[in-house]
N, C-alpha and C positions, 0 to 999 in steps of 0.2 A: 516569619515561614514561609514561603511558599508551601503548598498543599499536592504532596506529589515530586518537591527536593526535598523531602524529608533526608537527614545524615544521620541518622541516631534514634534509639528507642523514644517515641512519644509517648507511649502508653505501657508500661512496663505490664502491666497483668494481662491484657490485649497476646501482647507478641511471645508471654511464655504460652500462652492458648494454642496463637498457631504457631510453634517450636512441638509442643507435642499434640496439635493434631494435627501436622504434617508427616513428622516420624510415626507416628500411629500406621500413618495411612504409608510409611516406608517409601516417601517422598523426599528425593534429593535435588536442591536446584542447581541449574547450572549457571556460572559465573557469564557475566556477558561480554568478557577476555575470551572464553572457550566459546561461545558462540561466534566470535568474532572471527577465533581462526580454527576453525574444530583440528583441522589436519593435524595438529600438532597439539592441541589442549587436550582434545576430546577420542583421536582418533580407537583408542585400546576400550572406550568407553564406548565407544561405537559397534565396535566387534561383538561385546558382551549383551548388547541390546538388540540382536538380530533377530531374533524372537519373535521382538516386541510387535504385533498389529500398527501399521503407521496409522489405521483408520480408527482406531479406537483408542477408548478413554484409559490408557496406560501410559501412569506417570514416569514412564521409562521414555515418552516422546517428547518431552521436553526437553532432550539431550539433540532432538531433532530440529530444532527452533531454530536454524541457521540455514546457508543458500546452497550449499555445500552437501545435500542429501544426493545419491547417485536417481539413475529414473526409477527403479524398485521403490526408493523413497524409505529406505534400510539402511544402504552401506552407504559409504563417503565418499562421495566425489573429490577429485583433487581439485577440478576447477570449477568455477559452480556451473549448472547447467544455462546455454545459452545458445541463440541463434543470430548466427548473420546472416541479412537477407541480402539476396545478392540485386543488382542493380535491373536485370530482368525481372526482379517481383515491385521493385520501389521505384524505379523509372530515374532515381540517383546514380552517379557516380560513388557517392561516398557512402561508407560503409556503415550499416543500422547495424548497431549490435544489441540485442534485446535479450535481459536475464531473465530466467523463467522462476515465475513465483508457486508454477503447481505443485513443486517440487515438498513444499511444507508439508506436515502428520497433518492429519484430522478434517484439513479443511480446503487444504489443495490452493494456499495463497498464504502470500508472507505477511497477512495482518494478523495471524498465531505472534508471530514477530513484536509486531505494535503493543496487543495484547499485553504480553508478558513485562515488556518495557514499562508501562501504566501501571502493574498491579505489585511490582515487586518492590518500590520506594512504599508503598503502602502496606504491602506485606510484612518488611523485612524491620518498620518503626511500630509496628504495631494500629496506625492508622486503623487498618482494615482488619475487622477481627475476621477468622475463617470462621469461625464455631456459631459469629453471631450475622455478620451483614452479608446481605445481597447483596454481589457485584452488578451494577447495573452499566449497560454498556451499549451508548447511543452512537448511534451506524446509521451507514447507507448500504449497510449489508454482508462485508466481509470482515468489519472489524468487529461488530457484534459474535459474530461464528467463532471468532478465533479467542473474544472475549469467553465465550459460553465454555468452549473447549480446554482452556485453561485454566477455569475453574473448575472444569470437571476433576481433570487433572488432582488437582491441589482438594477435592471433597467441600469445595465451595457450591453455592447458588447463586446463578445469574439471572437477571433479567436482561434480554435483548430487544433494545429500540431500534425501530428501520420504519421505512415507510411502508404504507399496504400494498402501493405502487410494483416493489423489486419482483422479480425474478423468482419463479414458483419454487426453483431450484433453491432457492436461499428457504425460505419455509421451509421446505423436505426437510433439509438436514435439520434446522431447529428445531421442528417437532420429534425429533429422534433426542435432541442432544440432552433439551432441557427437561427440568422436574416434575414440571406444570406446565400444562399447555399456557394458563395466565402467563407466563412467564416471557411471552411475547407478546411485546407491546406494540402494535400496528398505529403508526401515526399519518394524517394525512397525507395524501400525494405523493411525490416521485426525490428523483435525484432533489431536487430544486426544492426541497421544502423543508430544509436542516433547521430551517426558530422553531417547527411544527416539534423537530424534536426536544428541541430545549425546552421547552415549554413542557413537553409531557415528563421531562427529568425533572425539571419543575417540582410538577405535581407528585413523582414517586418520589423526591428529597425529604418532603414531609413526612416521610415514616422514618424515623433515626436506623433503620436494619438495613435501610437503601445507601448504600455509598456510588456516587455519581463518576465513573472515570471515564471524562469526552476528552476523544481521542482529538477533537479539535481542541484541547489547552493543556491537555497533561502532556509535558517538556519529558515525559520519559520515551512519549512516543519520535521524540525529535532525537532524544541521543542513541536512543538504542538505532536508529535507521543512522545516525552518522557514525555510530562504533561500532554495528556490525555489517549493513548495507552496501555502506560506503567503501571499508577494505574489499569486499566482495566481487564490487565493479572493477575496480582496482587490479584485482587478480585476473577477472575475464580480459580485462583491454591491456593488460599484461599477456595475456596465452595468446590473446588476435595478434599483438604485434610482435610476438613472438623472433622476429628478424629485425625489429629496433627501422622500419621504415614508414610506419605510422606515427600519425600525432593523433591525438585524442581534445576533440573541439566543443563537444558539451556533453552534458548530463541536459536529459528534456521529461518532463512526467507532469501527467494530470496533477492539480494541487490534489484533490480529495482532503485527507487531512493536513496533508501536508508534512506529515511525517516521512516517505517515502524520500520527498524533497532535500530532506537532511543530507543526502548520501550525495548533492549537489554541492554542499560546504564543504564536505572532505572532500572529493574529486575537485576541486576548486583550489584548493590550499596544496593536493598532491599532484596534479597533473595540469594546473592549469587551465581547467575547463568553463564554460559559459553555463549556466542554468538556466532554464528556459521551462514555464510553468504553462500548460496546455489546462485551457477552459472549453466548456462546450460554447459553440457559437449561438445555439438558441439560448444562452442564458448567462452571457458576455461580461459579468462583474465588471473581470478585473482591466479588459478592455475598455469597455463604455458606459461601463457604471450601469449597468442593463440587466434585466431579468427574462422570465420565461421557464418553460420546462424542457427537457428533454432526456434521451434514452441510453446517453452514456452510463451504466450502472455504473458508480462506485467514484464518483469523485460531485460530490454533494458540493452546492455551490448558493449564491447570492450570499456570500459574506467571505470575510477572510478571517483564514484559521490562524488561531494568536502563535501558534507556532510555525507562522509562517515567516521564516526569514527574509521577508519582504526587501528591505535594503540592498541584501544581496542575489537578488533576484535579477538576469539581464534581458531576458524576452517574456514575454505574455502569447502566447498562440492561438487561435480559435480555428476547433474543429467541431464540422457539424454530426451531428450524432448519428442523418442521411447517412453519411459515411461511413463508420462502424458500425450501422445496421446491414447495410449494401454488403459491404465486406466479405461481414458473419455468412454472408448465404454465399458469397463467394469462394470464400476459404472453407468453409466447413458441409460442402452440399457433394455430391459426384456428379452433378451439372459443372458447378463451378468450378471445382478440382483438374477434370475434364479441360476445360477449355486452358484452363494455366496451366497443363502438361503438355494440349496439343499446339499449342497458339502460343504459348511465354518462354514455353521451355521447360519449366519449372521441373526439378528433380523429384522423383517418386520421396527419396529423403525426407528433401524438404514440403514436399506437401504434405505428407504424416503428420508433420511439425507443426501446420499452422494452427491445428486443434489445442494448441499450449493459447492459442491467444483468443482471448474474452473480448468483448467489449470496449471496456476502460483498455485495456493492450492493447487492441489495432488502434486507437483513437490514441496512444501513446508512438504508435509507430507511423501515422499521418504526421502528428506533430513534429517528430524527428526529420522528414522526409518536406515540410514544410522549412524547417531552420535548415536545411542544409541546401535549398535551393534556395533561401535569401542569402546565406553566406557564398552561393556558388561554391560548393565544397566537391571536392576534388577524389581521385579514386584512394588518395592516402591517409584522408580523412576519416576518424571516426566520430561519429555519433551514439551515445548510449543512452539506454533508457530500459525499461521493466516489464517486466506482464504481468500484472497485478494475479490473474486468474485465467481460465481454460473458459474453453467452449463450451464444457460440459456443464457450468452456471448457468447457458444460455438456451439451454435445446430449445427450450417452451418458444425463446423469442425467434426461431427461426420461420415457424409456422405461419407466424404473427406476421411477419414483416414480407415473407410471402404474399402476403393476402395483402398487408400494406401497400405496397412500393410494386406489385409487378401482377395483379389481379390475379392469385391464387397460382402462376405454374413460372418458375424462376427457370428461363430456359439461355440456351448458348449467347443467343443475342442479348438477352439482358445481361449475361454475363459478361459479354466484351462491353458492354455499354458504362457498366460499374468500374471494372478494371480503367477502363480509358478516363474515366471520368472522377471517379476516387483516386487512383493513384498517379496514375501520369497527369492528373488533372490539378491536382494536390499541388497548390501556385505559393504566391507567398504574400496572398491579399489576409488581411486578420493577423499580419503577423507585428509584433511593437516590439519593437531596439529600445528597451527604457530608458530614458535619461535621469538624472537625479531627479527631476521634476515629476515625472509620470514615478519615480517609486516614490514618493514623497505621497504623491495622490492615491496612490493604491494602499500603501501604509496607512493613510486616514481613513480610510474606509474599513478599515476595521475597528474604528472607536464607535461607529454605531450598536454593530451586535454586542462587543466586548465593554464597552464602560456604560454605556445606556441601558443596555439589555440585561446582559450577565454581571453586572457588579462589580470590574475588574475596576480599581481604582487607575486615576488618570498616569500617576507617577509607577505603576508595573508596566500598563501600557507600551508608555513611551521608552520607559529602557531597552527596550527591544530596538529600538531604532540602532545601538550602540553594535559594532562585531565586538567587540572585547564582550560582551553578555553572553551570544552565544556561544562563543568560543570558551568561554568560563563553563558554560554547560557541562562540558565533557570534565570536568573536574569532579566531579560525580559518578563517574564510571568508576578509577578505582575505591572508591567510598562506597558503591553497593557493592558492590564484589567481595570487602574483606567484609563486609554486614554479611553475604551470603554464606560466604565460609564460615562466621561464626553463628549463624545460624542454624547450616548443616550441622556442625560440633554439638548442635545440642545447648549452646552456652548466650 
């Protein structure tokens, strides 16, 4: 049995303690199917929990771990929040459609969904004992916050593992939510230092009370995004394509843990889209077998995640962190917004919405633009992506970038230069359309991390080449939902 793919109770006594512990804390768990389509499944439940603060450790917030939260993060929206970026901003006629992840509860990012997907099979099977284990969440920032949030709702203790170079806002949030400051485990480096995170987890794993929930290797991360994020993106597309004149061309997003990429497999099957993965040009692992460091926070690299369905990936697109850093200033300073309004005609509504885009979200937009240019897309074409988090997670980065790139003062002239260079100038360079041999090369890169370093068997590694393996993972959704029903019922 693969850990994280449990289909029944593996430790009866721990399972029973989980039932008693969660029920005594008044916790009811949502089914994955309910999170996938909350409009039909839990609309009544949402109205019942309207008084629950979405930013507090209230177990009722579990029923907000989906894409359909309204702007107030309390109400239920018929269509997930999204932006349609116009040509006046992107420089391409294709419609760039971006789903907004900052509507999720507690952490203002969709990584809380990934954490729930990773923990559920462990909790339902008893392989995780909520009364004994500490959940360890290895991350480059947002996933560990999502894990800490979910564990808090369940009355469990957590350990957040993340690089010391991540934004201060992440650490500020963690300090308020962990039980003990020692539960924040800072590893050396930044985004590109994922192996250092794994090394820390190997040390923590020596304590039998610690259970590692590695988002890069937990298939629950893939499953819940394909089951929940995929249909959410399809609903957004159908809403934008209300007159049936548009064509869904691609789903483009940064790799990160590769969980969010799983929505691309859903969209490929349902809408016939291509899937493109973005990586930082400063650390071009898939493009050039390269290395380095970057500041597109949220997309850890120098490895290929175990849960990345490489053989279903069509493009790898390199985006520079100089672009995402500079555009963060353009989008989120008065000088930048004044330039966009006066010289590019960007509406006040759209300007007010740009704060929904954090650093990795901006990188996703740039990747979508590059794909649209490479493919020569027109005004009837749609490229979809996601905004993992908002600019509020990077407020301290603004001042630093102003000093680094613009001598301490971001001016109107600088704003014009940034827009011209990084939006209008986003070209087709460092864009690789994957052949069969390219896919094999990228797939094989993962061997060194997962087989040689992390101890995955070669057989388990290689089975991921087969599309049937990934499609078969979705059979776990009804199984886990039935386990959740039984758990909620107290049996």
